[in-house]
VEXBA-655629 format. One record per residue (C-alpha): residue in three letters; x, z, y. Coordinates in steps of 0.05 Angstrom, whole numbers, padded with zeros to 5 digits, always signed. Layout:
N
ALAXZY ...
// end
This chain:
120
UNK-00027-00221-00308 UNK+00005-00174-00257 UNK+00000-00099-00263 UNK+00007-00056-00202 UNK+00020+00019-00209 UNK+00019+00067-00150 UNK+00054+00133-00147 UNK+00077+00185-00097 UNK+00011+00214-00075 UNK-00001+00288-00069 UNK-00019+00345-00024 UNK+00017+00353+00042 UNK+00007+00392+00106 UNK-00010+00358+00171 UNK+00053+00333+00204 UNK+00088+00323+00138 UNK+00110+00259+00103 UNK+00100+00223+00038 UNK+00127+00158+00010 UNK+00081+00119-00036 UNK+00108+00069-00085 UNK+00075+00010-00118 UNK+00112-00022-00176 UNK+00094-00090-00202 UNK+00102-00115-00273 UNK+00137-00178-00248 UNK+00178-00202-00191 UNK+00145-00191-00124 UNK+00185-00245-00088 UNK+00131-00298-00097 UNK+00072-00257-00075 UNK+00034-00287-00016 UNK+00028-00217+00011 UNK+00033-00145-00008 UNK-00013-00094+00024 UNK-00035-00022+00024 UNK-00108-00001+00031 UNK-00142+00066+00030 UNK-00211+00092+00016 UNK-00239+00161+00030 UNK-00298+00187-00010 UNK-00363+00157+00015 UNK-00328+00107+00060 UNK-00310+00035+00054 UNK-00240+00012+00037 UNK-00196-00005+00097 UNK-00132-00043+00106 UNK-00073+00002+00124 UNK-00014-00046+00124 UNK-00001-00117+00103 UNK+00064-00154+00094 UNK+00056-00229+00086 UNK+00111-00268+00052 UNK+00128-00309+00113 UNK+00090-00274+00168 UNK+00090-00212+00211 UNK+00074-00145+00182 UNK+00011-00114+00211 UNK-00016-00044+00211 UNK-00083-00012+00224 UNK-00085+00017+00294 UNK-00095+00086+00265 UNK-00028+00086+00231 UNK+00016+00046+00278 UNK+00080+00083+00294 UNK+00071+00130+00235 UNK+00069+00087+00173 UNK+00119+00035+00150 UNK+00112-00015+00094 UNK+00174-00040+00060 UNK+00197-00072-00005 UNK+00253-00070-00056 UNK+00253-00137-00091 UNK+00304-00116-00143 UNK+00258-00058-00163 UNK+00194-00099-00159 UNK+00168-00045-00113 UNK+00133-00039-00047 UNK+00133+00026-00008 UNK+00090+00059+00044 UNK+00127+00111+00084 UNK+00077+00157+00117 UNK+00101+00204+00171 UNK+00064+00252+00218 UNK+00007+00254+00169 UNK-00061+00276+00194 UNK-00122+00302+00156 UNK-00156+00237+00173 UNK-00105+00202+00129 UNK-00135+00235+00067 UNK-00157+00180+00019 UNK-00141+00144-00044 UNK-00087+00093-00028 UNK-00084+00026-00064 UNK-00033-00028-00065 UNK-00054-00100-00072 UNK-00021-00167-00077 UNK-00039-00240-00078 UNK-00005-00292-00121 UNK-00011-00367-00125 UNK+00026-00388-00189 UNK-00007-00456-00189 UNK-00035-00497-00132 UNK-00107-00475-00117 UNK-00102-00421-00169 UNK-00098-00358-00127 UNK-00104-00289-00157 UNK-00111-00220-00126 UNK-00087-00156-00160 UNK-00101-00083-00147 UNK-00071-00019-00170 UNK-00112+00041-00192 UNK-00095+00082-00131 UNK-00060+00147-00115 UNK-00092+00206-00080 UNK-00064+00230-00014 UNK-00091+00295+00013 UNK-00070+00322+00081 UNK-00088+00393+00097 UNK-00093+00424+00166 
// end
C-alpha cells in the first residue's frame, strides 16, 4: 500500500508563490502517473496538473503558465510550484498517483490534502 502525504500549503497573498510537496512511501518511478487536484468548499474536485510516466504533462487551463509540476525520484516526491497565485486558487490540494504492480491490478492512491488560501 502506498501512502501519499502533502505539505507546503498555507496562507499567501495574491501574486505570491507556494510550493506544495507530495511524498510517497515508496519509489515513484513506477507510477503510471502523478497528479495534483484541488477542491474548494462546496465544489467538485478538479484536475490541476497531471504528469504521466511516458506522456506529456498537462495542466488545467486556469493554471497554465503559473503552475508547474515536477518530481524528485530520489526523494520520492512530486512538487507543485504555484506562482502568481489568485484568490480563485484557494482550495484543498491533493496529490494522487496510479500504480500497476501486477498486470490488470491497477491501484489509485490519494493524499489527505493540504490547504492553500490566497488572500486579496
